[in-house]
N, C-alpha and C positions, 0 to 999 in steps of 0.2 A: 505494500501499500504505500503512495506516495504521500508523505506529508507535507504542506511547505505554512510559513507565518507570516500573517499580514498585520501593519505597523498603519493604525489610522493617522494620521498627525499631521493635523487643520495649523498649528502652527510651528510645526518644527521637529527637529530630534536631535538631542545631541548624545555621546555618550551616556554620560552616566544616568540619561531619560533610558536609552536603549537597555541598559544594564538593569535597572527600575523594572523594565516589563516583561524581562525576563524572568527575575527572582518574582512578578507577581502572575505568571503564567503558571510558578509551582519547581522550579527550580531551586530549592535550599540554599540560602545565603554558607552556611559550612561549606556541602559541595565545592560550592566557587572560590570558598579560603582554601580550602583543602588544596585543590588541581593548584588557584591561580600561586599559592606557598610552592610551586614545583620551579616558579621560574628562577630564583634564584633572588627577587626582589624584597622578599616578603617583608625585612626590616624597613622597606622606605616606605611604606603607607599601610593605611588601616580601612578595610569594607567594611562599612555599614548599611544597613538600611532601614526607612521608616516607611509607616505610612501617613499620607499630608494628604488636604484637599486644595484644589486648584479649579478658582474657576467653579464652587458648587460639585464639581468629580474627584473623590477618591484615588489616589495613585500609589505606587511607589518608588520614591528615591533615593536611590543609592548614592552613596559618597563615598567616594577617592579620599580621603586625607594624606595629606605626605606627612612623611616624618621629617621632623625639624632637623636632624639631621645625615639626612644624605644629599644629595646633588641639588636639589632646588626642585622645586615644583614644574620650573619652565627647561628641568635637563633637556641637553639633546642627545641622539643617539643616532649613527649611521645605521642604512637597513641591515648592512652585515652584521649588526652585536644585536639586535631585535631577532632577525633570525635564527644565528646561534641560540638565543638565550631562550628562544620555539622548540627549537630542534634540541637541546638538550633537556630540557624538562616532561615528568612525567605524565605526559595530558594525551586524553582521549585521540587516538588515531585521527579521526573525522575532526576534532577540534584543533587539534598542530596544521594539519593541512589547509584547513579553512583559513585559521590564523596566517597562515604565509604569503596564503592568498592574497587575503585584505591586503598584508603589509607590502607586498609585492606590486600590488597595484595602485597602489596608494605610491607607492615610489617608480610608479611607472608616470603616472600623471602628473608629480611633483615635476619632476625629472625633465617631461614635456615643457612645462610652464617655464624654466628653469637654462634650458635648453642643455642637460650634464644626462649623464646617464644617474639607470634606476641605485643599482650599488655607492655612486656618491653621492645620492641626495642625502644632506643633513636634515635632518627630522628634528623640528622644535615643537611646538608642540602637538606632535603626533608620535615622535619620540618619549617626549613625559612618562614618569610612570603612571600616571592618572589615565591617561590615551592609553596605554596597554593593556592595563587592568583590564578599560572598558572594551576595548578589542578584542584581547583574549576570552575577557569573562564572556561577550554576548556568545565568543563559539561554539565556548565549552557551554555553557546552555542549551545555546540551540542543540548542541549533539544530547544534552542529556532531554534534552524535547524528542528525538526521535525525528526534528525535521532532514528531511531528503539533500540531497545533493542539486543541482541543475546537470545541463552540458558544460558547464564552464568548471563545474566541480566544487563551484559554493554553493551555501547554504539557501535550499530553497524560500528566500525571503522577500518578501515585496511589502511594499510599501507604500501609499495614496500620494497624490498629488503632492507636492512639495510648495508654499509659499513662496513668491516669488521678492516678497518685499521691494521695499522703494525708497527711495531718498536719492 
């Protein structure tokens, strides 16, 4: 049976919102923490979640608090460092594969914008601990939920149209 996930995003979505949706869908936060601790960055952050009310709707908000004794909330990493971190981690095989593909696709897009190869991309925000936790945690959660892979080998994760904004 094919299983897909759909995100209704009338106001957009961020990494912590996506991770909160994963937790709200039934992935135990303790499971996520145990898997994410295998990345070798457990001392750099604390993950927790809470129920919040936003515009009359209840939601699960995930929080990735950055430890004060590490490289800083906006620490940067190159793609090879992030890949190595994921490859060495004891993660479910699909979650590991999906995480690597997400970061590779981000590096390709970022490299195209700056005219450099994906391997030379210096991730600023995306290389920060909170973004790594958001992306890998979401992939771990999608695997836990049994979401199928699409033809590109990524999770079958679909999203409503995003707002384009203005100004």
